[in-house]
N, C-alpha and C positions, 0 to 999 in steps of 0.2 A: 567343465569344458564340453563342447559339442561332441556328440557321439558320431562316429563314422558310420555311414550307411552300410548295411549288409547286402543291399541290392546291387545288381550290376550297374556300373557307372552310367550306361546309356539310358537308364531309367530316371535319371535326374537331369533337369534342364539347368544350364549354367546360370549362375546368379546374374552376371552382367548381361548375358543374352536376354534374360527375362526382363531385366530393367529397361533395356532398350526397347523391348516390345511394349512395355508400359508407356514410355515416353512417346512412342508412335501412336498409341491409343489417344493420348492427349492431343497430338498433332491432328489426328482424324477429326477431333472436335473443332479445331481451327479450320479445317477444310469443309466441315458440315454446313451446308447452306441453310439447314433448318434452325441453326443457332443464330441469334441476333448478331449483326455485323461486328459491333465493338466487342462483344463477348468472344467472337472468333479471334479478334486481335489479341485479346487477353489470353486465350488459350495458347496462341503462338508465342507470346511473351513468356508464358509459364514453361513451355518446352525448352526455351533458351536458358531460363534460370535453372531448370532441372539439369540440363546438360552441363552447365557451369559447375554445379556442385559435384556431379558425377565425375567430371574430368579432374577436378582438383582433389578429390578424395579417392575414388575407385581407380581411375586410370593412373593417377600418381602412385597409388599403392602397388599396382601391378608393375610399374616401372621400377619402383624400389626393390621389389622382390626379384625381378630379373637382374638388376644391377648387383644385388647381393648374392647372386648365384643360385637362386632357388630353381629347381627343375621338377619339383614334386608334382604329381598328378592330382588335380582337384576332384571333388565329388562327381563332377560332370565328365571326367575322363580326359581333361585337357591340362597341359602345362601352362604356367603363366605366360610364356611367349606365344603359345598357340592362342590363348584367350585374347591377348593383346592384338595379335594379327587380325583375328576375326572381328574384334571390337573396333579396331581402327577403320577397317573397310566399312563396317556398319555405320560408324559415326560420320564418315565422309558422305555416304549415301543419304544419311539423315539430314545433314546440313544442306545438301542439294535440294531435298524435299522441302525443308523449311523455307528456303529462299524462293522456291517455286511457288509455294503457298502465298508468300508475301507479294511477289512480283506479278503473278498470273491471276491470283484470285482476290486477295484482300485489298491491295492498293488500288486496283481499278474500281472495285466496288465502293471503296471509301470515297474515291474521287467523284464517282457518280452520285454518291449520297451527300456530297458537299463537305466532306472531311478530307482536306488535301494536305499532303506533305510535299512542299514545292522545292524546286531547285532555285538558285538565284535568278537564272534567266527566265524562269516561269513567273516570277513575281512582278507585279506592276510597280510603278514609281513610288507610290505611297508605301507599299510594303517594304521596298528596298530602303527607303528613307527611315522607316521605323526600325528595321533590322540593324541598319548602320548605327543609329542612335543607341540601340541596346548594346551593340558591340562596344562602342566607345565608352559607354557609361559603366557597363557591368562586366564585360568580358576582358577587354584589353588589360585592365589593371591586374588581372589575375594570371596572365600568361607569362611564361618564361621560355622564350625560344632558345634552343641550344644547337650549336654546330659542333659536330664530332671531329676533333682533330687532336694532335698530340697534347695540346694544352687543355683540351676539354674532353675528358673521357665520356663514354656512353653513360647517360643518366640512369639512376636507379628507377626502373619502371615498376610501379606498384602492381600487385596482383589485380588483374581485371580492369586496370585503368585504361581508359580510351586515350590513344595518342595519335598524332599525325606525323608521318615520316615524309621528309621532303628530300629529293635528290637535287643538290645545289651545285652550281658552277660559278666561280668568281668571274665577274665581268671584266676585271683587270687582266690584261694580257700577260702571259708568262707564268700564271699561277698553276699549281698542280691540278690534276683531274678532279672529277666530281667528289663532293663530300656529302655526308648525311646530316640533315637537320631533324630535330625531334621537338615537338610541342605537345605537352600533356594537356588534354582537355580538362578544365576544372570540374571536379566532382560536385562542387557546391552549386553549380548552375544546372538548370533543366536541360535535358538532352534535346527536347523539342521546344523551340522558341515560338510562342504564339505571335501571329501577325494580324494586323488590322484586316478585318474581313467584312464583306457585304452581308446583308441579312440572309440567314440560312446557310452561311458558309463558315467553316472553321479551318483556317489556314495555319500551317506551321512550316518551319524550316529546321532541319537538324542542326544542332549547335556546331558540329564539326564542319558542316558545309559553310556555315557563317565564318568560322575561323579560317578555313581554307581560302575563302574569298578575300580575306585581308592579310594573307600570309606574306605577300610581297612587301608590305609595310614593315614586317618584322625582320625581313632579311634583305635590307637595302645593300646594294653592292653585289648581290647574287642574282643569277638567273635561275628560276625554278624550272628544272627539267621535267620533274614528275613528282607526284604526291599521292599518298594513300593513307587512309585511317587503318590503325592496327590495334590489337589488344593481346596481352600476354596473360595466360592463366598459369598460376604457380601451384606447387605442391602445398596444400593447406592442412596436411595432417599435423596433429599435435604430438609432441614427444615429451615425456616426463622423466626426470630423474628424481623419483619421489623421496628416496632416502636422503638426497642432498638438499631438498627444498625446505625452507623454513616453514612454509605452510602451503596448502593446496592453492589458496587464493593467490599468493605471490607467484607460485609456479605458473598458474594460468596467465597472470598478468605478463610475466616474462615471455611465455610462449606466444602470446598475442603479438608481442614485438618481434619475436624471432620468425613468426609466420611470414612476415614480409620478405624474409631472406630465402624463402623456399625456391627450389629449382623450378625453372620454367618447364611446363609439360605440354603447352599448346600455344601456337601463334595463329591468331585470326587476322586476316588482312584482305582488303578489297581485291576483287579479281582484276581490277584495272591497274594494280600495282606493277610498276616496272620490275623486271626480273632482278635488276641490280639492287633495288631496295629490298626485295624479298631475301636475296642471298645475304646481304649485309646483316639484316635482322636475324635470320636463321643462324648464321655463324656466331653472332654476338650472344644469342640465347642458348647456343649449343643444342640445337634441335635438328632432328632428321627431317627429310622432306615430307614424310608421312605425318609429321606433327604440325604441318602447316595447313590451315584450313582457309580456303579462299571463299569469300562471301560475296555473292552477287547482289549486293545491296548494303544497307547500313550494318556496320559491325556492332554486335551486341543487340540482338533482337529483343532481349528482355526489357530494354528501355522503351519498347512500344507500349509497355504498361502505362506510361505517362499519357499516351494518346487516349487510352481508355478513360483515365481519370480527368484529363483536361478538356476533352471534347464533351461539352454539355449537351448530349443528345440521348435523352432517356428512351427515345423511340428506337434506338439502335442497341439497347441493352435489355437484359431480362426484366420483366415486369416485377416490381416489388411484391412481397407477400407479407401478411401480418402473422407473426408467430403467435402461438397459443400461450396465453398468460396463465400461470398457476393460480387456481382459485381454491381457497381453503373452505372446508366444511363450515356451514353457518354456525355450528355449535363450537367451533374451535376458537379459542381466545387469540392464539397466535400460531406461528409455524411450529413452535416446540410442542404446543398442545396437540396440533395435528399429527406430528410425528410420533407422539406417544400412542396414537391409535392406529396409525397405518404408515407403511413405507410409501415413498413417492418416487416414481420412475419418470425421468425426463428424456425426451429424444430431441436433441439439439440439431440444427437451429430451429426446427419446427416447433418445439417447445421453447419458449423464451429462456435465454440464459439469465435473465433478471432474477429468476428464482434462486439460482446459485449465488449470485452476487448478494441478493437479499438475505440469504442464510448467513453469509459471512458478516455482512453489515449488521444484521440483527444480533449476532453473537458479540460483535465489538461494542455495540451500544447498550446491550442488556446488562444491567448491574448484577443480575443473578448468574451471569456466565462468569465462571471463575478463571478458566484458562482456555486458550486457543492454541492448537498445534496444526501446522499446515505445511505441505510441500509445495514448492514452486519450481517449475522446470523452464517454461517459456512464459514471458509476461509482456504486457504492454507498458509503455512509458507513463501513461496516465491512468493506470488501472485503478478502479474503485477498490479492488481487493487490497492493493498496497496502502491506500489511504485508510482503509478500515483497520488494517493491522497496526499501522502507526498510531492511530487514535486509541486502539484497544490497549496498547502497551503503556498508556498513561496510568491505567488503574487495574490491570490484571496481567497474569502471566501469559506471555505470548512467545511461542517457539516456532521458528520457521526453518525448514530444511531447504536451502537453495542449491540447485544443481548448477555449479559453475561451468561445467563442461558441456552444456547443451550447445551442440555444434552451431557456430556462427552467431550465437547469442551470448557468448562468454562475456564480452565487454559490457553489455547492458546488465547482465546478471551480477557482475562485480559491483556496478554502481548501485543496484538494488540492495545487495548485501550490505554495503557500507551505509546506505541511507537507513536501512532497517536497524542496524546496530546503533547508529546515532540516535535513533528514536527510542531505544531501550528494549528492542526485540532481541531475544536470544537467537542467534543465527548459527546454524550448523551447516556443514557441507557434505553430510552423509558419510559414507564409508569409502576410504581411499581405495581406488581400483574398481569401484562400482558406481555407475551413474544412478542417481536417484530419479527414477522415471515414473514412479507411482503417483497417483493423483488422489490425495487424501486431505481432508480438513476435519479435525476433531474438536468439538466443543464440550467442555465439562460445565454443567449447570446445576445450581441448587433450585429445584422446582418448588412450586407453591406447597406441595405436600411435605416439604422438608427433605425429600430424598435427593441425593446427588446422582445425576444421570449423565451419561455420555450420549452425544448426538454426532453423527458422522455424515459427511459427504464423500462418496467414492465415485470416481469418474474414469472415463476413457480418454478425456482430452485435457488440455492445459487450462489453467485458471487465467484465461485471456479472453475478455469479452469481445475483442476485435475479431480474432480468428473464430470465435464461437458463432459468428454470424454466417460463416461459410464452410465450417467443418461439421460433418455429422458426428455426433458423439452421444454417449449414454451417461446419465447421471443417476445415482441412487442416493436419496436422503433417507436416513433411517435412525432409529433409536434402539434397534435390535441389540440386546446385551451381548450376544455372542459375537456379532460383527464388530460392535464398537470396542469390545475388549481386544479383539484381534487387531483393530487399527491402533489401539493404545500400545500393544506389544510391538507392532511394526515401528512406531515412533521410538520406542526404547531401543530397538535394534539400530535405527538410524543415528540416534544421538549418543548411545553408549556401547554400540556393537554388542548388545545383550541379546544373545540368541535364545529363543524359546523352543521348547520341545515340540510345541504344537501351536500353529497359528489358525487352526480350523475355527470357523469354516472358510477362512481366507486361504488362497494359494499364493505363496510368497516366493519370489525369485531373489537370490539364487538358491534358496533353501529347500523349498518343497514344490515349486511350480512345475518344473520339468517332469519330475517323477509322477506328479499328480495327473498331469495331462496324459502322459503315456499310460498310466493306470486306467484312466477314464476311457481312453480309446481301446485298450485291451479288453475292458469290460464289455464294450459294444461288440467286440469280436466274439467273446464267449456267448453273449446273448444271441448273436446270429447263428452260431454253431448249434445252439440249443433250440432254435426255431422261435425264439422270442423276438418282440419288436426291437430292431437294432438300427439306429440311424444317428448320424453325426451331421450337424450343420455348424460350420465355423466361419465367421466373418471377421476379417482382419486386414491389415495392410500388406503383410508379407508372410510367405511360408518358405522356409529354407532349412530348418533343422532336420538333419538326416534321420535321427532316431524317431522323430514324430512321423516323418514320411514313411519309414518302415512300418510303423504301427498302422497308418492309414492304408497302406497296401495290404497288410494282413487282414484288416477289417473288411476291405473290399473283397478279398479272396474268400472270406468266410461268408459273404453275402450281405454284410451291413451296407446300407445306402449312405453315401458320403457326399454331401453338397458343400462345396467350399466357395466362399465369396471373397476373393482376394483382389484388392485394388491393384497392387504393384507386383513385386517380385514373387514368383511362384515356381519352385523347382520340381514339383510333382508332375508326372505325366498321366493325365486321365485317359480312360477309355482303352487301355492296352489289354488285349485279349489274355485272359488268365492271370492278369496282374492287377489292373485297376478298372475293370469293366463297370464297377459300381460307383466310380468316383466321377463327379462332374465339377468343373471349375468355372466360375463366372468372375468377370471383372466389370464393375460399374464405374464409368467415368462420365461425369455430368457437371451440372451447374455447381454442385457442392462437392467438396473434397471428402470422399468417404474415409472416415477416420475411426469409426466405432469398432470395438471388438466384442463380438457376441458369440457364445459357444453353447450349443444345444446337444444334449445326449438323451436319446430315447430311453435308455436304461431299462429295457424290458417292459416298458409301460409306465414306470415310475420316473418320468422325465425330469431332467435337471437343466437349469440355465445358469450360465456364468457370464459376467462382463468384466472388463478390466483394461489395464494399460499395456498389456503385453501381446506382441505378435509371436508366432511360432518361428522365431529366429534365434540362432545361437546367442546373439548379444542380449536379447530380451530374457532368455531363459537362464543364462549363466553369467552375464557380465553386467547386469543392472539389478537394482532393487525394483521389482514390479509387484503389483498386487492385482489379483483376479478375485472377484467376489461373487457369491451366489445371489441369485434373485429368487426369493422364496414365495412371496405372496402370489396366490393363485391368479388374481386378476392381472398382476404385472407380468406373470409368465404367459398368460393368455395374450396379452398385448405383444410381447416379444414374438410369440409363435404365430398368431393369427393375423397380426397387422404388419409388424416390422420385417421379420424374416420372410413371411409369405410374399410380401410385396417385392422384395429383392429377387426371390426365386421366380416371380412371374414377369419381371421386367424384360421387355423385348425391344425397347427403344435405345437405352444407354448401356445395355449389357453386351459384352463380348464373351464368347465361350472359347475356352482353351481346348485345343485338340492335342492328340498325343505327339504330334510333330513339333510342338512348342509354339505354334501359330495361333493367333486369336481371330475370331470371325464374329461379326454381329449375329445376334440370335436369329434375325430374319434372313440371314444368308447361309444358315447351316442346313443340315439334313432335316430340320424341323419344317422347312418350307417357308414360303413367303406369305402364307395366309394367316399368320399369327396376328391376333389383335394387338394393336399398338398400345403398350402400357408402360409408363415410366414410373418407377418407384418414387423418385424424388418429387415428381409432379404430384403424385398421389399423396405423399406426406404433406405437401403444402396444402392440398385440398382438405386433408384431415384436420390440419391446424386451423383452417378457416371454417370448419364445420360443414364442408361441402362433400365429404366422402367418408366412407367407413370400410371396415374390413370386408363387408359383404360385396364391395365393388372390385375386389381383387380377382382377376381371372386365374384359371389353373396355370401352373407352371408349364412351359412349352413341352417338356417331355411327357407330362400327363395328357396334355391336350392332343398330342399326336401319338400317344401310346408307344413311345420310343424309349421307355426306361430300359436300362441294361438288364440282361437276364442274370440272375444270381445262380450259383451252383445248385443243382436240383436237390441234392441231399442236405444242404446246409442252410438254404435260404428259408426265411420265414415266409409263410403265405401272405400275399398282398391282398388288400381289399379296397374297394372303391370308397373314397371318403369325400366329404363336402369340400368345395373349393377353398373356403376360408380355413379349413383344417388340414390343408394339403401337406403342410410341413410338420404336422404333429407327430404322426407315427407311421410305421411301415404297414 
């Protein structure tokens, strides 16, 4: 379990507060006019999708804790009720900012660029005729209008289903007062209906607007007094009674059905909604007024993602780039021959993911490959990895560990598991109580010299070629005996719960990972106290584990330099006098989703590098099977240090720096001044992939450029020396 922090509670930023800060950084990208217009729409849609998941998981969890009577104080010093109160106010403010971005910035700019979302009255006769034809042909057959009365109870509204509420009054005299009507907008249809447009124009109408236009035909005999679109978000946490379940797969299948019965936790409804409609819905769903979120525009902004995909305007999107393809040495017969001579490090999406797919497909097709073992966490429905595993099962041993409980991918993973089993693949679901989150693919091959060798792929991202195009991740391909034996032992752990005494050189959660990271951090602390080079650079998605934060605070106080590149949640407070003066925290939010995990330890000059699937979160360290692996090859380490990490530390365009008060500021807006050279790490990586840049083009990190590095304690700090720009992250 997670260790409680020994630091005063005000030294930790609340998890939910930090997450909201992250989503605001995404919203800033939607507001940033330097981004292409449709990309800004995409960022806005992502903020809405992020907030949906946050509400149905985190907010729902807080409500459950409060209802169950929990009053315990969290690591940040607040009770569940205090956290919820603060969070609710922040979410209402955030929703206001979202719709301000749409109404005041994006929609006018789109209209000017010829991408228009029109109301019925703004459409010309040809567009209205086309929309009416679409409605009669595609929409009307799927609608089921309901009137709420003693004979017709309130319909079961599915989680996040868009609906239209109508306040109705019978035209016949002498009938009772107004009643409520509800129409569910079909999920099978596009939320944005394309309209015939003149050249250079892309016109759409929202599906709910089209349905509302024809609502009178569904409610003949009624007068429509008012109408409004709404959406209900429900508690989507999964609950398991493992001892009573026949199998984990059947349990997940059952819980997917039960999830629809989750309690409502949020009502979104248009601001124009009549107060009577709002009250009726709120009472029906048993919600407080603060759980009602009024939207000054279309309910469910995440559906604007359709605008991004349907508007064929490449001039309003990021320019495509060509990823670097893996090239083998001329002397190598094939990939396996290459791996017998060297390890291969790939930085996706800048290095093509085809190399990973090719590794698995080669293993499936190669008659000399005896067996394949692989983990699958999130996958795509048409993945070449799936096809390769199915083909391989016809003539070799294939074992796959499928994580059924990958949140919101459970249904697709169940289908994958069934299909793999039908093809003859041995399918396992890991260890009950632990998510299988590690990314491993192990091939056993009889090589031309007669020897049987293991080859492994270890990664930081999922085996999904779709997300690999816009997630940044690290892959290692290797035949290193120590690493491949470690991978073999991890698979034994997953399939037989067979614990090994030592997985070295791999760090494996929940067995050795947490204590290993804490030990590595403590080692830097001791190096700093002894005056030796002491530096930690850690790049990950989230940092929340109190025991790790304690270690980082101690390292800072000893004089070790700590650079953290944390995309999302970060509970540590940097720059506090006497506590964290040597800690700097960056968050990079840009074109690609930062997903790679890289860990660097100066180690007194004998530096070490690790990559893997785990963040420094309690769930990663104690509640999942994770694998973090060393990168040993000197050239690969140099690339991690001088190219990848150095670029992130030098970024001044997409980087936000965290201050001790928990707020983030663009690097150009901080005390570093506004004269910093504009440098984007992600743009640089694309240029490297296309052969247009190298590590020599990376400027110094902002704190070096402006000589604003925190001062270490005089008696404990190692002396600093000036080093070349491309070596800026190597040592202290």
